[in-house]
N, C-alpha and C positions, 0 to 999 in steps of 0.2 A: 671204901670197897677195895678188897684185895690188897690191903696195906702190908700184910706179911710178905706177900710175893714181891710187892714193890720194893720193900726194904732189901730183900735178898738180891734183886736185880741191881739195885744201886750199890750193894756191897761188891758184886762182881765188877761193875764198871770201875770202881775205885781200885780194886786189885789189878784189873787188866791195865788200867792207866799206869799204875806203878811199874808193872812188868814191861810195858812198852817204853816207858821212860828210861828204864835201865838199858833196854836194847838201844835206844837212841844215844844214850851217853856213851856206851861202849863203842858204837859205830862211829860216833862223832869224834871220839879220841883217835880211832884208827884213821879216819878220813883226814883229820888235821895233820897226822904224821905223813900220810901219803901226799897231801897238798904241799907240805913243807919240802918233802923230798923231790917233788916234781916241779918245783918253782924254777922258772928260767933264771939264769945267772944274773941278768940285769935286774930282776926283781929282788934278788938277794942283795945286790949292791945297793939298790934303792933303800932297802931296809937298813943297811949299815949306815947310809948317809943320814937318814932321818932319826934313827936311834931314839934317844931320850927326848926328842922334841915333840913327842906325842904323835908322830906321823902315823897315819892309819892306812897308808897305801897297801902295805903287805897284808895286814890283817883283813883289809877289805877284799883283797884278791883271794886270800885263803878262805874267807867266809863265803865268797862267791863260789869258789870251787866246791866247798863243802855243801853249800846250799843247792848246788846242781846235782848232788849225789843222792842216793836213796838207800834205804835200809829194808831188809826183809825180815818179817816176823816169822820165826820158825815155831814148830809145834811145841818144842821144849819150853819156849819163852812163856807160853800161856797154859802149860799143863796144869799147874796148881790152881790158878783161877778157874779154869774150866771144870776141874774136878769138884771144886767148891760149889760152882754153879749147878752142876748136875745133882749134887746132894741137896742143895737148897730147893731145886725144882721138885725132887722126889718128896722132900719133907713138906712141901706145900701141895701135895696131892696131885701133882702132874703125873700122868700115866707114864710108865717106864719107856715105852717105845716113843712116845711124844717127847719126853725129856731127852732121849738119845738123839732124836731128830733135831731138836733145837741146838744141842751141843755140836752136832756135826755141821749144821748150817753156820753157826757162829765161827767154828774152826775154819771152814771153807771160805767164809767171807773175809777173815782176817789174815790167814796165813798164805805164804807162798808168793804173794804179789808185792811188787816194790812200792814202798811208801816213801814219799818225799818229806824232807824236813819241814817244808812249808805246810804240810797237812796237819790239821789239828788232831791230836791224840783222842780227845774227847769225841770229836765227830766220827773218827774212824771206828771207835768202839761202839758208840751209840748207833751208828748206821748198821754195823754188823749185827748187833743184838736186835735192833728194830726189824731189820729185814727178815731175820730168822723167826721172830715171833709172829710177824704178819703172815709169813708164808704158811706157818702152821695153823694159825687161827682162821685165815681167809679161805674157807672151803666154799667152792662155787655154790651159790644158793639163789635166793630170790628176795626181792623187795616186797614185803607183805602189802604195803599200801599200794604200790604200783600193780601188784597182782590183782588185788581187789578192784582197782580202778579199771583195768583192762578186760577182766574176765567176764564171761556171760553171767548174768544174774538169774537167780540168786547164787552166790558163791557159798558152798557148803563146807564148813570147817569143823572137823571132829577132833576133840581133845582127849588124850588118853595119858595114862601114866600110873604110878603107884599111889597107894593111899596116903592122904594127909600132906601132900606137897604143895597145896595151894592152887590146884587145877581150877576149881570153881571160881575162886577170886580172880585168877588170871583171865578167865572168860569174861568176867565183868569188866576188867580193865580194858580188854580188847574191844568190848562193846562201846565203852566210853571213848576209846581212841578212834573208832570208826565214826562215831557221832561227831567228834571234833573235826573230822575230815569230810563230813557231809554224807556219810553212808548210814543207812538205816540197818537195823539188825533185829533178829528174833532169837531168843534163847530157848534151848531144848534140853530138858533133863533126861538124858539117857542113863543116868545112874539110878536105876529103879530098884536096886537091892538095899541101898544104905538108908537106914531110918534117918529122917531129917533132911535128906538130900533135896527133896522138893521144896521144903521150907527155906533152906539155905539159898538156893538159886532164886526163889521167888523174892526173898528179901533184897537181893542184889537187883533183880529186875524192877522192883518197886522203887528202889533208890535211884535208878537210872531211867525210870519211866519207860521200861521196855516190856514187850509182850513175852510171856514165857509159856511154853507148851510142856505139859506134864501129863503122865498117866498115873494110875494107882501103883502103889508100891508092889513090886514083883511082876510088873508088866514087861512087855517086850521092848527093849531099848531101841531096836531098829525101827519099830512102829512109831515110837515117840519122835524120833528124828525125821522119819518120813513124813509124819503129820506136820512137823515144823516146816519142811520143805514145801509142802502143799500150801500151807498158810502163807509163806513168803511169796510163792508164785501168784497166789490169789490177791495179795495185798501190795504187790510191787515192793517187797522188802529186799534190800540188797544182799544181806549176808545172814546165813543161818549158823549159829554157834552152838554146837552140840556137845554137851557134857557126857561122859561115860563113867562107869564104875571104876574105881581104882583097882588095879590088878598087877600081878607079877606075870612074867612070861611063862612061868611054870603052872599057872592056873588054867587048865585046859578048858573048863566051862566058860570062863570069861574071855579067853582068847578066841574060842569058837563064836562067842557072842560078838566080839569085835569083827571077826570075819564076816558074820551075817550083816552087820552094819555096812561093811564095805560092799557086799553084794547087792543089798537092797537099796541103799541110799546113794552109793557111788560118790562119796565126798570128793570135793576138789582138792582139799588139803587135809592131811592128818598130822596133828601136832603133838609131840611128846613133851610132857611137863615133868620136871623134877627139880629138886632143890640144889642150888649151887653149894650150899653148906654141906651137902652129903659127900662132896669130894669124890674120891675114887669109887665109892659105892654108886654115885650117880652115873659115872662113866661106865661102870660095869653093867648097871641096869639098862642104860641106853643101848649099849652094844647088844646085850642079850635080847632086849625087847625088839630092837630093829631086825635082828635075825629071825625072830618069830613072827613079827607083823610090821612090815616096813612102814616108816613114817617119812614125812617130807621135811620137817624142821622141828626145832626144839625151843622151849622156853625154860630158862633157869630162874627159879624164884629165889627170894631171900639173898640176892647177890649183895645187897647192902650190908648183910651180916656176915659175909664170907671174907675172912682175912687171907685165906690160902690162895684162892683163885684157880686151883688145879682143875676143877670140873670145867670152868669156862675156857681154859687153855686147851684141854684135852679132848672134850667130848665130840667136837665137830670132826677132828682129825681121825678119831677112832671109828666113828660111825659113817663118815663121809657125808653127813647131813649138817646143814648150817644151824647155828643158834640164831634164832630170829629176834627174840626179845630177852631182856633181863628184867626180872622183877626187883624193884629197889625200895619197896616199902608197902604199907597196907592201904594207902590211898588209891583211888581209881586212876589217878594220873601218874602213879609210881610204876611206870612201865617204860623201859628204855630200849630203843632200837639198838640192836647189836651191830657195831661197826668195828671191824678188826683194827684198822689203822688208828681210829680215835681211842680205842681202849689201850693199845700199845703206847700211844703218846702219853696217856695218863699214867701208865705203869712206869714210864721212863722220865716223868716230870720230876722236878726237884721238890715238889710239895708246896702246899699253900704257905703264904707268909704267916709267920708266927708259930709254925709248927716246930 
């Protein structure tokens, strides 16, 4: 997952490490000259006395002086690696403003502060890059499981997004996740316009032994989800998971339909679903959709097939809404909770053994 982005981040770390090493070597040479010039006379005499006997007194003192000194990474030192990193982020579908923010944060984290020789170059660079990525990815959001646990029942969750991105399968995965955590759910097919939508959701419901509420094709989506809420209230079901027709923000009829669902059902959460592999298109759609009909969080499907990672890195920052889950396969258990710190650690890992 996101292997292309991971490779580019590792390339930057290597380039930055080389650049910082050059700064260290230049500064160390200067510091040793200063240390030599500033040595007390008695130390110079001691050096003369020990000479070729392998005495280490002077070198030890010089090293101590150098070791107490620090170097400063200037902007010019990392200009080339940062330019390469920016191009790599853009090539991996990271949105332009988000890429700029990452670069600015890395620059601010590394430059202008004194770094001591005893500091590890690798740690300095990794920490700067990690902090920048986590800051961008970690949009204030909510823990889905905790929300369901604490909210008044039934919790009503409506899923929306464009056609063909795995929305219905995502609903089934979340039903399975809820069951694994002790919560019951009922599925509602608010996609009343697509031929076969009832059958698709019913097949998932049968596989998971879940109740599904449907109406005839062409019916009122708001009425379907409302009926599911009534069923949940009457049968002590914890969560209603409502599917809706795929739509674009420019589809006035479908957007009005979604607005009616909001008025009639008043869902607790509205979740936008799109494909991670759509990259910049997914980011643009999420931004435009959120402007037209605000949602609370997102699920990115097909993350396991996405090498670039640009949508996962960008979409939360652009919309201001969190990514809640990543879809990582076709199985009902292939749903991963989105954790910014954990994801960044994976992006900056050295890879599995044998790779």
